[in-house]
C-alpha positions, 0 to 999 in steps of 0.5 A: 333652767341652766344657762350657758353663762352659768355653766361657764361660770361654774366651770371657770370660777367654781360657782355662780349666783342665781338671782330669785330662783324661787318665787316669793310665795315659795320662799314664804312657805320655805321660811315657815318650814325653817322656823318650824324646824328651828323650834325643835330643840330635840332634833337629832341634827341640831347643833348649837352655838357655844352658848348652848342655846342658839341654833348654829345648824340643823342637819337632815331636816329634809328627812323630817319636813315635807316642804324641805323634802320637796324643796330638794326636788324643786325643778329650779334646783334639781335641774341645775345640779343634774345639768352641771353633773351630767347625770341623775343626783341624790341629796348627800347632805342637807343643812340649815345654816343659821348665823343668828343675829349678833351670835352666829359664829364662824365656819373656818376655811375648808373644802366640802369634799374633805368631809364627804371623802374623809368621813363619808368615803365618797370617791370623787368630787362630783358634788354640787351644792346649792346655797339658798338664801332664806334671809337677805345676805349682806356684808354684815351678817356673815356672808359666804366668802369664796376663793373663785377658781380655787377648785382648779387646784384640786383637793388639798390635804387638811389637818385632822384635829382632835377635840376631846370635849366634842369627841366625848359627846359624839363622833361627828360633832366637830364636823359641824362646830366653829372649831372644825375637825379638818382645817386648812393651813393659813399659808395654803389659803394665803397662796390661793387668795394671792392667786385667785382673789377673794369674794363674798357673794351677797343677795336677797332672800330667794337668791342662791349660790351654786358651787363646786365641792372643791371650792375653798370657802368660809364665813365670818361672824354675824355682827348685825342685828339680822339673822342670816339663814341659808339652806345648803343642799349638796347633790351628789351624782348617783354614780358617785355614791360612798364606798363604805369600809366602816360605820357611816355617819348619822343619816342626817349628815350622810344620806342612806338613800341614793336613789335618783331624785325626780322633779317635784311639780306640786304647787306647794312651792310654786 
C-alpha cells in the first residue's frame, strides 16, 4: 500500500499525493454519506460560514455515520498511516472540509500540531493526516497550499488569539472558523516560503494528500462555481495519546477512543 517513493517524499517533503487511492464505486458511496451528513443542520460538530447557513466543516461525523467509520479503517488509508508512523494508529480527528462554491472561506496558515498539542495535549508530532478529495480540486476552488519540507523546521510557536464573539458561543469554535485561535506571524511564513517554496497539490475525486502534522499549510477562498469537499482524517500513533491535565475538547474534535484500528475488509467500500 505504501511505496518507497511515497515514504521518501513524506520524509523529505512532508507530504505526497496518492492518485485514485479509492475506487470509483467507493467514492460514490462516500459521496452519498457526505451528502447525508451535510443535510444535518443540528449536528454538534457542524460549523457554518459567516453567512450562518452554509456548512464550513463537519467534525466527527465518522462517529455517527457507518460508511465514514469504515472509511477510517479502509486498508488503503489505514496501512499508509500505520506504515509511516511504524505502529498501530487511531483516528484523533475527522473532518469534512466543505469549501462551498463561491462562499467557501479561508483556512489560515497553521500547523495541525498546534491544535493537537495545545488544545488536546498530544505529546509528540506523531500524527499523519490523509486528505481525501471528495470533489475534483483545482486552482480555483480553494486547494490546500503547503510549504514543502517545512516540517523539518519543527514545531513553531503561534499567537493565541481571543475572539469574544466566538468564545461566548463555545470554548472550541475559534479552532474551526476563518479566524483561527492560533495564527502564525507573516514573517515566519515568508521565511519558510523563501526557504522551501510553495505548492498547491490538485487532483481528481478519489486522490489524497498524505501529510505530516508539522507541515505548514492553508487554503484560500473558493471563487469557483464548484464545491471543494475534502475529508481530513488525522491518524495518531497509539503510543502518543493525549496526557490530559484539564477538560478535553468535545469528542467530535478530539477522540476518546484510543484503541488501535483494524482494517475493514467489507465490500461496502470496495
